[in-house]
C-alpha positions in Angstrom: 40.7 42.6 -4.1 40.3 45.7 -1.9 41.7 43.8 1.1 44.7 42.7 -1.0 45.3 46.4 -2.1 45.1 47.6 1.5 47.6 45.0 2.6 49.9 46.0 -0.2 49.7 49.6 0.9 50.7 48.6 4.4 53.6 46.6 2.9 54.7 49.7 1.0 54.7 51.7 4.2 56.8 49.0 6.0 59.1 48.9 3.0 59.6 52.7 3.1 60.4 52.6 6.8 62.7 49.6 6.7 64.7 50.8 3.7 65.1 54.2 5.2 66.3 52.8 8.5 68.7 50.3 6.9 70.1 53.0 4.5 70.7 55.4 7.4 72.0 53.0 10.1 73.0 49.8 8.3 72.7 46.3 9.8 74.8 45.1 12.7 77.7 46.7 14.4 79.6 47.2 11.2 76.6 49.0 9.6 76.6 46.9 6.4 74.2 48.1 3.7 74.1 51.5 5.3 75.3 54.9 3.9 78.4 54.8 6.2 79.6 51.5 4.6 79.7 53.0 1.0 83.2 53.3 -0.2 84.2 56.9 -1.2 86.3 57.7 -4.2 89.4 59.8 -4.3 87.6 63.1 -4.9 85.4 62.5 -1.8 87.7 60.9 0.7 91.0 62.4 -0.3 94.1 60.5 -1.3 96.6 60.4 -4.1 96.5 60.1 -7.9 99.6 58.9 -9.8 100.0 58.6 -13.6 102.8 56.3 -14.9 104.1 56.1 -18.4 105.8 53.0 -20.0 109.4 53.5 -20.9 109.1 51.6 -24.1 107.9 52.4 -27.7 105.2 50.3 -29.3 103.8 48.8 -26.1 101.3 46.0 -26.7 97.9 45.7 -25.1 99.0 42.5 -23.4 102.0 44.2 -21.8 99.9 47.1 -20.6 97.3 44.7 -19.2 100.0 42.8 -17.4 101.4 46.0 -15.8 98.0 47.1 -14.6 97.3 43.7 -13.1 100.6 43.7 -11.2 100.1 47.2 -9.8 96.6 46.3 -8.7 97.9 43.2 -6.9 100.5 45.4 -5.2 97.8 47.8 -4.1 95.9 44.9 -2.5 99.0 43.5 -0.8 99.7 46.9 0.8 96.2 47.0 2.2 95.0 49.8 -0.2 92.0 47.7 -1.1 90.1 50.8 -2.4 93.0 51.7 -4.7 92.5 51.2 -8.4 94.9 50.9 -11.3 93.5 51.6 -14.8 95.0 52.1 -18.3 95.0 55.6 -19.9 95.6 56.0 -23.6 98.3 53.9 -25.3 101.1 53.8 -22.7 99.9 55.3 -19.4 98.5 53.9 -16.2 96.6 55.9 -13.6 96.7 54.7 -10.0 94.2 56.3 -7.5 94.4 55.5 -3.8 91.7 57.0 -1.6 92.3 57.6 2.1 96.0 58.5 2.2 97.7 61.9 2.1 101.4 61.3 1.2 102.0 61.1 -2.5 105.7 60.3 -2.1 105.0 57.4 0.3 102.6 55.9 -2.2 105.1 56.2 -5.1 107.8 54.6 -3.0 105.5 51.8 -1.9 104.3 51.0 -5.4 107.8 51.2 -6.9 108.6 51.6 -10.6 107.6 48.2 -11.7 107.1 44.7 -10.4 110.3 42.7 -9.7 110.5 39.0 -10.1 113.8 37.3 -9.0 115.1 33.8 -8.5 117.4 33.6 -5.5 119.4 31.0 -3.6 118.7 30.3 0.1 121.4 32.7 1.1 119.7 35.5 -0.9 122.0 35.5 -4.0 120.0 36.5 -7.1 120.6 34.0 -9.9 118.2 35.4 -12.5 115.2 37.7 -12.9 111.8 37.8 -14.5 113.3 39.0 -17.7 115.0 35.7 -18.1 111.7 33.7 -18.1 110.2 33.2 -21.5 106.9 31.5 -20.4 105.2 29.9 -17.4 102.0 27.8 -17.5 100.1 25.3 -15.6 100.3 21.7 -16.7 98.7 18.4 -15.6 100.5 15.2 -15.7 103.0 12.8 -14.0 105.8 14.6 -12.2 107.8 11.4 -11.6 107.7 7.8 -13.0 105.4 6.3 -10.3 103.4 9.4 -9.4 99.7 10.1 -10.1 98.8 12.9 -12.5 98.8 16.3 -10.7 99.0 20.0 -11.4 102.4 21.6 -11.7 103.9 24.8 -13.2 106.3 24.5 -16.2 108.9 27.1 -16.9 110.7 28.0 -20.1 113.7 30.3 -20.0 115.3 32.5 -22.5 118.8 31.6 -23.9 120.4 33.8 -21.2 118.1 32.4 -18.6 118.8 28.8 -19.6 122.5 29.3 -18.9 122.0 31.1 -15.6 119.4 28.6 -14.4 121.7 25.7 -15.3 124.5 27.1 -13.3 122.3 27.9 -10.3 120.7 24.5 -10.2 124.1 22.7 -10.6 125.4 24.6 -7.6 122.4 24.2 -5.4 121.3 20.5 -5.7 119.3 19.5 -2.6 118.7 23.2 -1.8 115.8 25.5 -2.6 115.6 28.2 -5.3 113.4 31.0 -4.0 111.0 32.6 -6.4 110.4 36.1 -5.1 108.0 38.8 -6.3 107.9 42.2 -4.8 109.9 41.0 -1.8 107.4 38.2 -1.2 108.4 34.5 -1.6 105.7 33.0 -3.9 107.3 29.6 -4.3 110.4 27.7 -3.0 111.0 24.6 -5.1 113.8 22.2 -4.1 116.5 21.4 -6.8 116.7 17.7 -7.4 119.2 17.8 -10.2 121.0 20.3 -12.5 118.5 21.6 -15.2 120.3 22.5 -18.4 117.6 22.2 -21.1 116.0 25.6 -20.6 112.8 24.3 -19.0 111.9 23.5 -15.4 109.0 22.0 -13.4 107.7 23.4 -10.1 105.8 20.7 -8.3 103.9 20.6 -5.0 100.4 19.9 -3.7 98.9 22.4 -6.0 95.2 22.7 -6.9 94.5 23.7 -10.4 93.7 27.2 -9.3 96.9 27.5 -7.2 99.0 26.3 -10.1 97.3 28.8 -12.5 97.9 31.7 -10.0 101.6 30.8 -9.6 102.1 30.5 -13.3 100.4 33.9 -13.9 102.5 35.5 -11.2 105.7 34.2 -12.7 104.8 35.1 -16.2 103.6 38.6 -15.3 106.7 39.2 -13.4 108.7 39.6 -16.6 107.6 43.1 -17.6 109.7 44.3 -20.4 109.6 48.0 -19.4 109.9 50.3 -16.5 107.3 52.9 -15.5 108.1 56.6 -15.2 106.0 58.9 -12.9 104.4 61.6 -15.1 101.9 63.2 -12.7 101.4 63.1 -8.9 98.4 64.8 -7.3 97.4 65.0 -3.7 93.7 65.4 -2.9 93.3 66.5 0.7 90.7 65.0 2.9 89.3 68.4 3.6 88.6 69.0 -0.1 86.8 65.7 -0.2 84.8 66.5 2.9 83.7 69.8 1.5 82.8 68.1 -1.8 80.6 65.6 0.1 78.8 68.4 2.1 78.2 70.5 -1.0 77.0 67.6 -3.0 74.7 66.3 -0.3 73.3 69.8 0.3 72.6 70.3 -3.4 71.0 66.8 -3.6 68.8 67.4 -0.6 67.6 70.8 -1.9 66.9 69.4 -5.3 65.0 66.4 -3.9 63.0 68.6 -1.5 61.9 70.9 -4.3 60.9 67.9 -6.4 58.9 66.5 -3.5 57.1 69.8 -2.9 56.3 70.3 -6.6 54.9 66.7 -7.0 52.7 67.1 -3.9 51.3 70.5 -5.0 50.8 69.7 -8.6 49.6 66.1 -8.5 48.2 65.9 -5.0 47.5 62.3 -4.1 49.5 61.0 -7.1 52.3 63.3 -6.0 52.1 61.8 -2.5 52.4 58.3 -4.0 55.4 59.5 -6.1 57.1 61.0 -3.1 56.4 57.8 -1.1 58.0 55.7 -4.0 60.9 58.2 -4.2 61.7 57.6 -0.5 61.8 53.9 -1.1 64.0 54.5 -4.2 66.6 56.5 -2.2 66.7 53.8 0.5 67.1 51.0 -2.1 69.8 53.0 -4.0 71.9 53.4 -0.9 71.5 49.7 0.0 72.5 48.7 -3.6 75.6 50.9 -3.6 76.8 49.4 -0.4 75.9 45.8 -1.3 77.5 46.0 -4.8 80.7 47.5 -3.3 80.5 50.6 -5.5 83.1 53.3 -5.0 81.1 56.5 -4.9 82.6 59.6 -6.6 81.3 63.1 -7.4 80.4 61.9 -10.9 78.7 59.0 -9.3 76.5 61.3 -7.2 75.6 63.1 -10.5 74.5 59.7 -11.9 72.3 59.2 -8.8 70.7 62.6 -9.1 70.1 62.0 -12.9 68.4 58.7 -12.2 66.2 60.4 -9.5 65.1 62.8 -12.2 64.3 59.9 -14.5 62.3 58.2 -11.7 60.2 61.4 -11.2 59.9 61.8 -15.0 58.4 58.3 -15.3 55.9 59.2 -12.6 54.9 62.4 -14.4 54.3 60.5 -17.6 52.1 58.0 -15.7 50.1 60.7 -13.9 49.4 62.7 -17.0 48.0 59.6 -18.6 45.9 58.8 -15.6 44.5 62.4 -15.5 43.5 62.1 -19.2 41.7 58.8 -18.5 39.8 60.3 -15.5 38.8 63.4 -17.5 37.4 61.2 -20.2 34.9 59.8 -17.6 36.4 56.5 -16.7 36.4 55.0 -13.2 39.5 55.4 -11.0 40.5 51.8 -11.3 40.1 51.8 -15.0 42.0 55.1 -15.3 44.8 53.7 -13.2 45.1 50.6 -15.3 44.9 52.5 -18.6 47.2 55.2 -17.5 50.0 52.8 -16.5 49.5 50.7 -19.7 49.7 53.8 -21.9 52.7 55.2 -20.1 54.7 52.0 -20.0 56.1 52.0 -23.6 57.4 55.5 -23.3 59.0 54.8 -19.9 60.6 51.6 -21.1 62.0 53.3 -24.3 63.5 56.2 -22.3 65.0 54.0 -19.6 66.3 51.2 -21.9 68.1 53.7 -24.2 69.7 55.5 -21.3 70.7 52.1 -19.7 72.4 51.2 -23.0 74.2 54.5 -23.0 75.4 53.7 -19.5 76.7 50.3 -20.6 78.7 51.9 -23.4 80.1 54.5 -21.0 81.1 51.8 -18.4 82.6 49.6 -21.1 84.6 52.3 -22.9 85.1 54.8 -20.2 87.7 55.0 -17.3 87.8 56.5 -13.8 85.0 58.9 -13.1 83.1 58.2 -16.3 82.7 54.6 -15.2 81.6 55.8 -11.8 78.9 57.9 -13.4 77.7 55.1 -15.6 77.7 52.6 -12.7 75.4 54.7 -10.4 73.2 55.7 -13.4 72.5 52.1 -14.4 71.8 51.0 -10.8 69.5 54.0 -10.4 67.6 53.3 -13.6 66.9 49.7 -12.6 65.6 50.8 -9.2 63.7 53.8 -10.6 61.8 51.5 -13.0 60.8 49.2 -10.1 59.6 52.1 -8.0 57.8 54.0 -10.7 56.0 51.0 -12.3 55.4 48.7 -9.3 55.6 50.7 -6.1 53.7 53.8 -7.3 51.0 51.7 -8.8 50.6 49.6 -5.6 50.3 52.8 -3.5 47.7 54.4 -5.8 45.6 51.1 -5.9 45.8 51.1 -2.1 44.4 54.7 -2.0 41.4 53.7 -4.1 40.9 50.5 -1.9 40.8 52.7 1.2 37.9 54.7 -0.3 39.7 57.7 -1.7 37.9 58.2 -5.0 37.7 62.0 -5.5 39.3 62.9 -8.8 40.6 66.1 -7.2 42.8 64.0 -4.9 44.5 62.7 -8.0 45.1 66.2 -9.4 42.2 66.4 -11.8 40.3 69.7 -11.8 37.6 68.8 -14.3 36.0 65.6 -15.6 33.6 64.8 -18.5 30.2 63.5 -17.5 27.6 62.8 -20.1 29.6 64.8 -22.7 29.8 67.9 -20.5 32.8 69.2 -18.6 32.2 70.0 -15.0 34.6 71.6 -12.4 35.2 69.6 -9.3 
C-alpha cells in the first residue's frame, strides 16, 4: 500500500510538470492545447461589434433564427471563424468579430441581409428568394427508369411560379444558377418548361448534401432587411491592456492564495498548492481543446472556480484537523476527513454547476462566456480537490511524514488530555 502511494505521489509530480509545460508551450509547432492557442474574445483581442434590427413588426422566432444562421455562415465564408452572431431581445442580432479593426469594412462585407437569386447563364436575374415558398429534401425516383435518390424539391409562390415558368421556357437545355451571397450553390439544367409552381433539383447528392442545399435555399428567403443600430470598434490596444491587467490581477490573487494555504495549513497547504498547479494546467488545456473563446467575463469565471477549488480544500483540511485532534491516526484522519467533507463539496459545486447551465442556456455573449469557463473550472476543481489532493496527502504519509504539525495541527488529544505539539 505504501509503495502504491509513493508511486502515485510521483505520478502527481509528473502530472504537474507535464500539464504546466503543455499549458505554457503547447504541443507541436502549432502549440495546440497551449495558452497561445486559446481563442480570445472581442474584449481581449479587439475587433468590431455590430447590432442589427429587423425592419419588420411581429418577427417570429423562426425568422430570427434563420437570419442568425445566415449571418453566421457569411462570417465563416469570409474567414472570420471566431465571429459570432447571436439574437438579442425580440428583433435584434448582435455580431461580434474579434481581430479586425474596421467597422465599416465589416458592415459592408456582411451586408444588410442574405440575398438568394435565380439567374440565367448570362447573369440575368429571373427571381429571388422571396419567390420561393419552400424547399426540402426528398428521396425517390427522379425519372421513370432511375433508382431512388436524394433530391431537392422547390415550391414557388404565385408570383414565383409565373416567373419560373417563363425562365424555364426560355432556357431549355441551359442552366439556371442558384446564387446565394454571390456564390453559386447549385446550377441545375432545365429539361423542360416548369409551369406547375414546383421544381426538382437533381444530382449526385448525398442525403446531407441535399439537406444542406434545401436549407440554404429555404433560408435565403428572409422576409425582412436588417438595419444597423449600433457599431462599436474595440481597439487591439484596449484588448491587450485588458489581458495584461487581468493576468496581473489573477497572478497576484493566486500567489496570495498559495502563500496563505502554505502558511496556515503547512503540509496540507503544500498539497493544495500542488493540486492548484495541476488545476491551472488542466484548465488551460481544456479551454484550448474545447475551442472556448475567452473573454474578460470568462477570466472571471476561471478565477471564481479557482476560489471554489481552494474552498473545497479548506473544508477537507478542517475536517482532517478535527480528526487528528480527536486522536485518530493520520491515515484514519485523512479517510474520515475526505468522507465528511465530500457531501458539502458536492452540494456547493453541483448547485453552482446548475446555475452555470442556466446562465449558459438563457444568457448571451459575455454571460455565456462566464458560464462556460465556470462550468469547466468546477469539473476540474472537483477532480483536483477530491482526487489529486488526497493522493498527494496519502503519498506524504507513505513517505514517513506523520507529524501532526506538518498537517497544520497544533494540538492533539491523547488519553483524554490535550497536548501542544
